[in-house]
C-alpha positions in Angstrom: -28.6 7.0 26.2 -30.2 6.7 23.0 -30.0 3.3 21.1 -30.0 5.0 17.8 -26.7 7.1 18.7 -23.9 5.6 16.8 -20.6 5.6 18.7 -17.5 6.4 16.6 -14.3 4.8 17.6 -11.3 6.4 16.9 -8.1 4.2 16.5 -4.6 4.9 16.4 -2.8 4.1 13.2 0.5 5.1 11.6 0.1 7.7 8.8 0.9 6.8 5.5 0.6 10.1 3.9 2.2 12.7 6.5 5.2 10.6 7.7 8.9 11.5 8.0 10.0 8.3 9.4 7.4 5.8 10.1 4.2 7.9 10.4 4.0 7.4 14.3 3.9 11.1 15.2 1.5 12.0 12.4 -0.8 9.2 13.4 -0.8 10.1 17.0 -1.1 13.8 16.3 -4.3 13.0 14.3 -5.6 10.6 17.0 -4.9 13.4 19.7 -6.3 16.3 17.7 -3.1 18.3 18.1 -0.4 19.7 15.7 2.1 17.2 14.4 5.0 19.4 14.8 4.2 20.0 18.3 4.3 16.1 18.9 7.5 15.9 17.0 9.1 18.4 19.3 7.7 16.8 22.5 9.1 13.4 21.0 12.6 14.9 20.6 12.8 16.5 24.2 11.4 13.1 25.7 14.3 11.5 23.8 16.9 14.1 25.0 15.8 14.9 28.5 14.3 11.1 29.2 17.5 9.3 28.4 16.1 7.8 25.2 12.8 7.0 26.5 11.1 8.8 23.5 13.2 6.8 20.9 12.0 3.7 22.7 8.3 4.6 22.8 8.8 5.5 19.1 10.4 2.3 18.2 7.8 0.3 20.0 4.8 2.2 18.3 6.5 1.5 14.9 6.4 -2.1 15.7 3.2 -2.5 17.4 0.8 0.1 15.7 -0.5 -0.6 12.2 -0.5 1.6 9.3 -3.7 3.2 8.1 -5.6 1.6 5.1 -5.2 3.5 1.9 -8.2 5.7 1.2 
């Protein structure tokens, strides 16, 4: 490895600009590089078919994941 190579660390932050409720899905979609609408549909499916597991994960992320800094 080259010592001059800068490594960029991506961090998961809740979105402040593209939010519907708390910005969890928008922040996760940006971090993962996928469409936010797809992630929202998957979260609803996980909530419906996983006996509320999607909602629990969303609430946990809402509490634990910090918001992104204002640009």
